C-alpha positions in Angstrom: -19.0 -10.2 13.5 -18.1 -11.7 16.8 -14.3 -12.3 17.6 -15.0 -16.1 17.7 -16.8 -16.3 14.3 -14.9 -19.0 12.3 -14.2 -19.0 8.6 -16.4 -21.7 7.0 -14.2 -24.3 5.2 -11.9 -21.5 3.8 -10.2 -21.9 0.4 -7.5 -19.7 1.7 -6.2 -19.3 5.2 -3.9 -16.4 4.5 -4.5 -13.1 2.8 -1.6 -10.9 1.6 -2.6 -7.1 1.0 -1.1 -4.2 -1.1 -1.6 -1.0 0.7 -1.7 1.9 -2.0 -4.9 1.6 -4.0 -6.2 -1.4 -1.9 -6.2 -0.4 1.7 -5.4 3.3 1.2 -7.3 5.5 -1.4 -4.7 6.8 -3.6 -6.5 10.0 -4.2 -6.2 10.8 -0.5 -2.5 10.5 -0.8 -2.3 13.0 -3.7 -4.6 15.3 -1.8 -2.0 15.2 1.1 0.8 16.1 -1.2 -1.1 19.2 -2.5 -2.1 20.3 0.9 1.6 20.1 1.9 2.9 22.1 -1.1 -0.1 24.6 -0.5 1.1 25.3 3.0 4.7 25.8 2.0 3.7 28.0 -0.9 1.5 30.2 1.2 4.2 30.6 3.8 6.9 31.4 1.2 5.3 33.3 -1.5 5.1 30.7 -4.1 2.4 29.9 -6.8 1.0 26.6 -5.3 0.0 25.0 -8.7 3.4 25.7 -10.2 5.3 24.6 -7.0 3.1 21.3 -6.9 3.8 20.5 -10.4 7.6 20.9 -9.9 7.6 19.0 -6.8 5.7 16.0 -8.3 8.0 16.1 -11.4 11.1 15.7 -9.3 9.5 13.1 -7.2 8.5 11.2 -10.3 12.1 11.4 -11.7 13.3 10.0 -8.5 11.2 7.0 -8.7 11.9 6.5 -12.4 15.6 6.4 -11.6 15.3 3.0 -10.2 17.1 0.2 -12.0 14.5 -2.5 -12.8 12.6 -3.6 -9.6 15.0 -1.8 -7.3 13.3 0.3 -4.6 13.7 4.0 -4.3 12.9 5.4 -0.9 9.7 7.5 -0.9 11.2 9.6 1.9 14.4 10.3 0.2 12.2 11.3 -2.9 10.3 13.8 -0.6 13.5 15.3 0.7 15.0 15.6 -2.7 11.9 17.2 -4.2 11.3 19.6 -1.4 15.1 20.5 -1.3 15.3 21.4 -5.0 11.9 23.3 -4.8 13.7 25.6 -2.5 17.1 25.6 -4.3 18.8 23.6 -1.7 17.5 25.3 1.5 14.0 23.8 2.5 12.3 24.9 5.6 13.4 23.3 8.8 9.9 21.9 9.5 9.1 20.6 6.0 8.9 16.9 7.3 6.5 17.8 10.1 4.4 19.8 7.6 4.3 16.8 5.2 3.5 14.3 8.0 0.6 16.5 9.3 -0.8 17.4 5.9 -0.9 13.6 4.6 -2.3 12.3 7.9 -5.1 14.9 7.8 -6.3 13.7 4.2 -5.6 9.8 4.5 -8.7 7.7 3.8 -9.2 4.0 3.5 -10.6 2.3 0.5 -14.2 1.5 0.9 -14.7 -1.7 2.9 -11.1 -2.1 3.6 -11.0 -1.7 7.3 -14.2 -3.8 7.7 -12.9 -6.6 5.6 -9.5 -6.7 7.3 -11.3 -6.8 10.8 -13.7 -9.4 9.7 -10.8 -11.7 8.3 -8.9 -11.2 11.5 -12.0 -12.1 13.6 -12.5 -15.2 11.7 -8.9 -16.4 12.4 -7.6 -15.7 8.8 -3.8 -14.8 8.8 -3.0 -11.5 7.1 0.1 -9.9 5.9 1.2 -6.8 4.0 3.2 -6.8 0.7 3.7 -3.4 -0.5 6.1 -1.1 -2.4 6.2 1.5 0.4 8.6 2.9 3.1 8.4 0.9 6.3 7.5 3.6 8.8 4.9 4.9 6.2 3.3 1.5 6.0 3.1 1.3 9.8 1.8 4.7 10.3 -1.1 4.1 7.7 -2.1 0.9 9.3 -1.9 2.4 12.8 -4.1 5.4 11.5 -7.0 3.0 10.5 -6.6 0.9 13.7 -5.7 -2.3 11.9 -2.1 -2.7 12.5 -2.7 -5.6 15.0 -4.7 -7.4 12.5 -1.5 -8.3 10.5 1.0 -11.0 11.3 3.7 -9.7 9.1 4.6 -6.6 7.0 6.7 -6.8 4.0 7.9 -3.5 2.5 10.1 -2.7 -0.5 12.2 -0.6 1.7 13.1 -3.6 3.8 13.8 -6.0 0.9 15.4 -3.4 -1.4 13.1 -4.4 -4.3 9.5 -3.8 -5.4 6.8 -6.0 -6.9 6.9 -8.1 -9.1 10.1 -9.2 -7.8 9.6 -12.7 -6.2 11.6 -11.7 -3.1 8.8 -9.6 -1.8 6.3 -12.5 -1.7 8.8 -14.9 -0.5 9.5 -12.7 2.4 6.0 -12.6 3.4 5.6 -16.3 3.0 8.6 -16.9 5.1 7.5 -14.4 7.7 3.9 -15.9 8.1 4.8 -19.7 7.4 1.9 -19.6 4.9 1.5 -22.3 2.1 1.4 -20.6 -1.3 -1.5 -22.6 -2.5 -3.5 -21.6 0.6 -2.7 -17.9 0.3 -4.2 -15.2 -1.8 -2.7 -11.8 -2.8 -5.0 -8.7 -3.2 -3.7 -6.1 -5.4 -4.7 -3.3 -7.8 -2.1 -3.6 -10.5 -1.9 -6.7 -12.6 1.9 -6.8 -13.6 3.1 -5.9 -10.0 0.6 -7.6 -7.7 -1.2 -10.2 -9.7 1.4 -11.6 -12.1 4.1 -11.3 -9.5 2.1 -13.2 -6.9 1.1 -15.9 -9.4 4.7 -16.4 -10.3 5.4 -17.8 -6.9 2.3 -20.0 -6.7 -0.1 -17.6 -4.8 -3.8 -17.2 -5.5 -4.8 -13.8 -6.7 -7.5 -11.2 -6.2 -7.5 -8.3 -8.5 -9.2 -5.2 -7.1 -10.4 -3.1 -10.0 -10.0 -3.6 -13.8 -6.3 -2.5 -13.7 -5.6 -5.7 -11.9 -7.7 -8.1 -14.0 -5.9 -10.3 -16.5 -5.0 -14.0 -17.3 -3.2 -14.6 -14.0 -6.2 -13.1 -11.9 -8.1 -15.8 -10.2 -10.7 -13.6 -8.6 -11.8 -10.2 -10.2 -13.5 -8.0 -7.7 -14.8 -4.4 -7.6 -15.6 -4.3 -3.8 -13.3 -5.4 -1.1 -16.0 -7.2 0.9 -16.0 -9.8 -1.9 -12.8 -11.1 -0.3 -14.9 -12.6 2.5 -16.8 -14.7 0.1 -13.6 -15.8 -1.8 -11.9 -16.9 1.5 -15.0 -18.3 2.9 -15.8 -16.1 5.8 -19.5 -15.5 6.6 -20.6 -11.8 6.3 
């Protein structure tokens, strides 16, 4: 699509995106964790499967410790899990190993990059609303070459809360100046993304059946369908 291809009488002029499970393939993130632990295990004579199970268990407990919608930093969880895995004395380069391992496996969901670029070319405003650390969000968007397609990035690390807390969506609305009734949220989880967005008056696109429910205005299986919903010619 050319850079000056206009949206055709769009129902929405702003699209809010979740990252994990929508822009980024979740399996690729899990593969990065496994590669990280596998490298550490090989260097330090550990059973990689047992080490990965322990690391994920500690990380999971870290996130479960959150009070309600309070956000727990992912990086702090990585630090805690890696430190406990090594009885308080992790390798000095563990952060670099994690960064390289996760970057090497990271993949976008099918159609995500093309859809983001097409919306951008058509003049549709876009923003991120994601339960993620800020640096991690920026790095992921940069890795796919779409960072400049977004007018605003709202992360749970910045707000201190995670979806469905209304403050997440309200920050994105304030940051973009978007009108709720002309904005649609794309998410893969019904309670967090869809119900949360609907609660502040946004339109909703549920990507995959885990996001489908009574508050879902548009149920899709492929991200390219967003172009039809917004009114952008393919």
